[in-house]
C-alpha positions in Angstrom: 99.8 165.9 112.9 98.5 161.9 113.1 100.2 159.1 111.9 98.9 158.8 108.8 99.7 162.2 107.6 103.3 161.7 108.9 104.0 158.3 106.7 101.6 160.2 103.8 99.3 158.1 103.0 95.6 157.9 103.4 93.6 157.1 106.6 91.7 154.6 104.7 95.5 152.9 103.6 96.1 153.2 107.4 93.0 151.2 108.4 93.8 149.2 106.2 97.8 148.1 107.1 96.1 147.6 111.1 93.7 145.4 109.4 94.2 141.7 110.0 92.5 141.2 106.7 94.6 143.1 104.5 98.2 143.2 105.9 99.9 142.1 102.5 99.2 145.5 101.1 102.1 147.4 102.9 105.5 148.2 101.3 108.5 148.1 103.2 109.4 151.4 102.5 105.8 152.1 105.0 107.0 150.0 107.6 110.2 152.1 107.5 108.7 155.0 108.0 106.4 153.6 110.6 109.4 152.4 112.6 111.4 155.9 112.3 107.9 157.8 113.8 107.4 155.4 116.4 111.3 154.7 117.2 111.1 151.0 117.3 113.4 149.2 115.3 112.2 147.6 112.0 113.2 144.0 112.8 110.3 144.1 115.5 107.6 144.4 112.7 109.2 141.1 110.3 107.5 137.9 112.2 109.6 135.6 109.5 111.5 135.9 106.3 108.5 134.8 103.6 106.0 137.1 104.8 105.5 141.0 106.9 103.2 140.7 109.0 102.6 143.8 111.7 101.4 143.6 115.1 100.8 147.1 116.7 99.8 145.8 120.2 103.3 146.2 121.3 103.5 149.8 120.7 101.0 150.5 122.7 103.5 150.1 126.1 
């Protein structure tokens, strides 16, 4: 089962989340699901209070 399927989102939506141009279209619930699936604390996805930004590079460890 791939990540998009586990998140219950389309592959295209996941591509948008991973894109540096379209990271504003992710819900907190999706970030939460990603954190649970990957075993990463959700705080690791939050760079500051006013903007949610994802950086998948650190997850490839």
